[in-house]
C-alpha positions as CSV (number, residue, x, y, z in Angstrom):
1,M,-16.5,4.8,-2.2
2,L,-13.6,3.6,0.0
3,K,-11.3,3.5,-3.1
4,A,-12.2,7.1,-4.0
5,F,-11.6,8.2,-0.4
6,S,-8.2,6.4,-0.4
7,N,-7.2,8.2,-3.6
8,L,-7.6,11.6,-1.9
9,P,-4.5,13.4,-0.7
10,Y,-3.5,12.3,2.8
11,D,-3.9,15.8,4.3
12,V,-7.6,15.8,3.1
13,Q,-8.1,12.3,4.5
14,A,-6.7,13.2,7.8
15,L,-8.9,16.4,8.0
16,I,-12.0,14.3,7.3
17,W,-11.1,11.8,9.9
18,V,-10.4,14.5,12.5
19,G,-13.6,16.4,11.6
20,A,-15.7,13.2,12.0
21,S,-14.0,12.4,15.3
22,L,-14.8,15.9,16.7
23,L,-18.4,15.7,15.6
24,L,-18.7,12.2,17.1
25,S,-17.2,13.4,20.4
26,Y,-19.7,16.3,20.6
27,L,-22.7,14.0,19.9
28,L,-21.5,11.4,22.4
29,M,-21.1,14.0,25.1
30,R,-24.5,15.6,24.4
31,L,-26.1,12.1,24.7
32,T,-24.3,11.3,27.9
33,H,-25.2,14.6,29.5
34,R,-28.8,14.1,28.7
35,V,-29.0,10.5,29.9
36,I,-26.8,10.7,33.0
37,G,-26.8,13.7,35.3
38,F,-23.7,15.6,36.4
39,E,-24.0,14.6,40.1
40,D,-24.2,10.9,39.3
41,R,-21.1,11.1,37.1
42,R,-19.3,13.1,39.7
43,K,-20.0,10.5,42.5
44,H,-18.3,7.8,40.5
45,H,-15.5,9.9,39.1
46,E,-12.7,7.8,40.6
47,E,-14.2,4.5,39.6
48,V,-14.7,5.8,36.1
49,G,-11.1,6.9,36.0
50,F,-9.8,3.5,37.0
51,I,-11.9,1.6,34.5
52,F,-11.1,4.1,31.8
53,A,-7.4,3.5,32.3
54,V,-7.9,-0.2,31.8
55,V,-10.2,0.4,28.7
56,G,-7.7,2.9,27.3
57,I,-4.8,0.3,27.5
58,F,-7.0,-2.3,25.8
59,T,-8.0,0.1,23.1
60,G,-4.4,1.2,22.6
61,L,-3.3,-2.4,22.1
62,V,-6.0,-3.2,19.6
63,I,-5.4,-0.1,17.5
64,A,-1.6,-0.4,17.7
65,S,-1.9,-4.1,16.6
66,V,-3.9,-3.1,13.5
67,L,-1.5,-0.3,12.7
68,V,1.5,-2.6,13.0
69,I,-0.2,-5.1,10.6
70,S,-0.9,-2.3,8.0
71,I,2.7,-0.9,8.3
72,D,4.1,-4.4,7.8
73,H,1.9,-4.9,4.8
74,F,3.1,-1.6,3.3
75,N,6.8,-2.5,3.9
76,K,6.3,-5.9,2.3
77,T,4.7,-4.4,-0.7
78,N,7.6,-1.9,-1.1
79,E,10.0,-4.8,-0.9
80,A,8.0,-6.8,-3.4
81,V,8.2,-4.0,-5.9
82,E,11.9,-3.6,-5.4
83,N,12.4,-7.4,-5.7
84,E,10.5,-7.6,-9.0
85,A,12.6,-4.7,-10.3
86,N,15.8,-6.5,-9.3
87,V,14.6,-9.7,-11.0
88,I,13.8,-7.8,-14.1
89,G,17.3,-6.3,-14.1
90,N,18.8,-9.8,-13.8
91,V,16.7,-11.0,-16.8
92,I,17.9,-8.0,-18.9
93,R,21.6,-8.6,-18.0
94,T,21.5,-12.3,-18.6
95,A,19.8,-11.8,-22.0
96,R,22.5,-9.4,-22.9
97,S,25.1,-11.9,-22.0
98,T,23.4,-14.6,-24.0
99,S,23.4,-12.8,-27.3
100,S,22.8,-9.4,-28.8
101,E,19.9,-10.7,-30.9
102,L,18.1,-12.0,-27.8
103,S,19.0,-8.9,-25.8
104,Q,17.3,-6.6,-28.2
105,S,14.1,-8.8,-28.3
106,V,14.0,-9.0,-24.6
107,N,14.5,-5.3,-24.2
108,T,11.6,-4.5,-26.5
109,A,9.3,-7.0,-24.7
110,M,10.5,-5.8,-21.3
111,I,9.7,-2.2,-22.1
112,A,6.2,-3.2,-23.0
113,Y,5.8,-5.1,-19.7
114,L,7.3,-2.4,-17.6
115,S,5.2,0.3,-19.2
116,V,2.1,-1.6,-18.1
117,V,3.4,-2.6,-14.6
118,S,4.5,0.9,-13.8
119,R,0.8,2.0,-13.9
120,L,-1.1,-1.2,-13.2
121,E,-1.4,-1.1,-9.4
122,W,-1.3,2.7,-9.3
123,D,-4.1,3.4,-11.8
124,D,-7.1,1.7,-10.2
125,A,-9.6,3.3,-12.7
126,D,-8.2,1.1,-15.6
127,R,-7.1,-1.8,-13.6
128,A,-8.9,-4.5,-15.7
129,K,-7.5,-3.1,-18.9
130,N,-4.0,-2.8,-17.5
131,L,-4.2,-6.3,-16.0
132,A,-5.0,-7.7,-19.5
133,A,-2.2,-5.7,-21.0
134,E,0.3,-6.9,-18.4
135,R,-0.7,-10.6,-19.0
136,A,-0.2,-10.2,-22.7
137,A,3.2,-8.4,-22.1
138,I,4.6,-11.1,-19.8
139,N,3.4,-13.8,-22.2
140,D,5.2,-12.1,-25.1
141,L,8.4,-11.8,-23.0
142,S,8.1,-15.5,-22.1
143,L,7.7,-16.5,-25.8
144,V,10.7,-14.4,-26.8
145,I,12.9,-16.2,-24.2
146,S,11.5,-19.7,-24.6
147,K,11.6,-19.8,-28.4
148,Y,15.2,-18.6,-28.7
149,E,17.5,-21.4,-29.9
150,P,21.1,-21.1,-28.4
151,K,23.8,-21.5,-31.0
152,T,26.8,-22.2,-28.7
153,I,27.4,-24.0,-25.4
154,R,27.9,-20.6,-23.8
155,E,24.6,-19.3,-25.1
156,T,23.0,-22.6,-23.9
157,N,24.3,-22.1,-20.3
158,Y,23.1,-18.5,-20.2
159,H,19.8,-19.4,-21.7
160,A,19.2,-22.0,-19.0
161,V,19.9,-19.3,-16.4
162,L,17.5,-16.9,-18.2
163,L,14.7,-19.4,-18.1
164,A,15.2,-19.8,-14.3
165,Q,15.1,-16.0,-13.9
166,L,11.9,-15.9,-15.9
167,T,10.3,-18.2,-13.4
168,D,11.6,-15.9,-10.6
169,L,9.9,-13.0,-12.5
170,Y,6.6,-14.8,-12.6
171,R,6.9,-15.5,-8.8
172,A,7.7,-11.8,-8.1
173,R,4.8,-10.7,-10.2
174,R,2.4,-12.9,-8.3
175,E,3.7,-11.7,-5.0
176,R,3.2,-8.0,-6.0
177,G,-0.3,-8.8,-7.2
178,F,-1.2,-10.5,-3.9
179,L,0.1,-7.6,-1.8
180,A,-1.9,-5.1,-3.9
181,H,-5.0,-5.9,-1.8
182,G,-5.5,-4.7,1.8
183,V,-5.0,-7.1,4.7
184,I,-7.3,-5.3,7.1
185,S,-10.6,-7.1,6.6
186,P,-14.0,-5.2,6.9
187,Q,-14.6,-7.2,10.1
188,I,-11.4,-6.0,11.7
189,W,-12.1,-2.4,10.6
190,T,-15.6,-2.6,12.1
191,A,-14.3,-4.0,15.4
192,T,-11.5,-1.5,15.7
193,L,-13.8,1.5,15.0
194,V,-16.4,0.2,17.4
195,V,-13.7,-0.1,20.2
196,G,-12.6,3.5,19.4
197,V,-16.1,4.8,19.6
198,L,-16.8,3.0,22.9
199,T,-13.7,4.4,24.4
200,L,-14.7,8.0,23.4
201,W,-18.1,7.4,24.9
202,F,-16.6,6.1,28.1
203,S,-14.5,9.2,28.4
204,S,-17.7,11.3,28.5
205,L,-18.7,9.6,31.7
206,F,-16.2,11.7,33.7
207,G,-18.0,14.2,36.1
208,H,-16.1,17.4,35.1
209,E,-17.7,20.6,36.2
210,S,-16.5,22.3,33.1
211,R,-18.1,20.8,30.0
212,K,-15.8,22.7,27.8
213,L,-12.7,21.2,29.4
214,Q,-14.2,17.7,29.2
215,F,-15.0,18.3,25.5
216,V,-11.4,19.5,24.9
217,M,-9.9,16.4,26.5
218,T,-12.3,14.0,24.7
219,S,-11.6,15.8,21.4
220,I,-7.9,15.4,21.8
221,L,-8.3,11.7,22.4
222,A,-10.7,11.5,19.4
223,M,-8.3,13.3,17.1
224,A,-5.3,11.2,18.2
225,M,-7.3,8.0,17.3
226,A,-8.6,9.5,14.1
227,I,-5.0,10.2,12.9
228,I,-4.0,6.7,13.7
229,F,-7.0,5.3,11.8
230,S,-6.1,7.5,8.8
231,L,-2.6,6.0,8.9
232,I,-4.0,2.5,9.1
233,L,-6.1,3.1,5.9
234,V,-3.1,4.6,4.1
235,F,-0.7,1.8,4.8
236,D,-3.3,-0.9,4.2
237,R,-3.7,0.3,0.6
238,P,-0.1,0.7,-0.5
239,F,-0.7,1.6,-4.2
240,Q,-3.3,4.3,-3.6
241,G,-3.1,8.0,-2.7
242,D,-0.1,10.2,-2.4
243,V,1.4,8.1,0.4
244,A,2.0,5.1,-1.8
245,V,4.7,2.6,-2.7
246,S,6.7,4.3,-5.5
247,N,6.8,2.8,-9.1
248,E,10.2,4.5,-9.6
249,P,12.1,1.1,-9.6
250,F,10.1,0.2,-12.8
251,T,10.3,3.7,-14.5
252,V,14.1,3.9,-13.9
253,I,14.6,0.6,-15.8
254,I,12.3,1.8,-18.6
255,H,14.5,4.9,-18.9
256,H,17.7,2.8,-19.1
257,L,16.3,0.4,-21.6
258,K,15.1,3.1,-23.9
259,A,18.5,4.8,-23.7
260,N,20.2,1.6,-24.5
261,Q,17.9,1.0,-27.5
262,A,18.6,4.5,-28.8
263,W,22.4,3.9,-28.4
264,F,22.2,0.6,-30.3
265,K,20.1,2.2,-33.1
266,K,22.6,5.1,-33.4
267,N,25.6,2.8,-33.6
268,A,23.9,0.4,-36.0
269,G,23.3,3.4,-38.3
270,H,26.9,4.4,-38.1
271,S,28.1,0.9,-38.9
272,Q,26.0,0.8,-42.0
């Protein structure tokens, strides 16, 4: 259910968060007005204001900390995708420098790998199928490189570099896979949401003569926290929804590889 919610457009997610916060604010105020009379709340208006200031600071720190963690996770994921794309580019260039025969084999295997990777983390519905295809593609690429027998000293040197870059690719692949999962645990989510609800409830203890004014102020606070919670969820799931890490670094390489293959085939046909 959470995955389905995360795949919704961010505007829809934000509206749902805001709508839920407004409903919660209304219910909390109705409950408070029934349990504690206006005169009792008005007598302790100043004490409530002082305590609310302290509670508000505490709540702000908690929510801000969780938001910073999720943003940092999103940025690391974006860097991991770009790093893997850079490593892939290095593998392609080194294979091209090694030999034209190896270069064409690596290009073919790399297109298969990139075609899967460019949709693996972004297509959650077929993740298991894509994961198996990615594993097969990276194994094929590894076999193409490891089974190649260099014919000259120059090829031997480049091939050694290529094997080291293949190790870097495996490392970058694992890092991207680790970051695909959210870092905000259900326990942290629960604690943060409970703190937010308690803060909203505490704001209803003010003894305002105008219930409409009090509801407006509480609602503004609730909507602000709801928008922050929506951002936390978006950044904590970097490959889902319309606010996601882009797979463009992979698709750009696929485009260049296919263009190169077409160029080689065209020139090979002319040479014959």
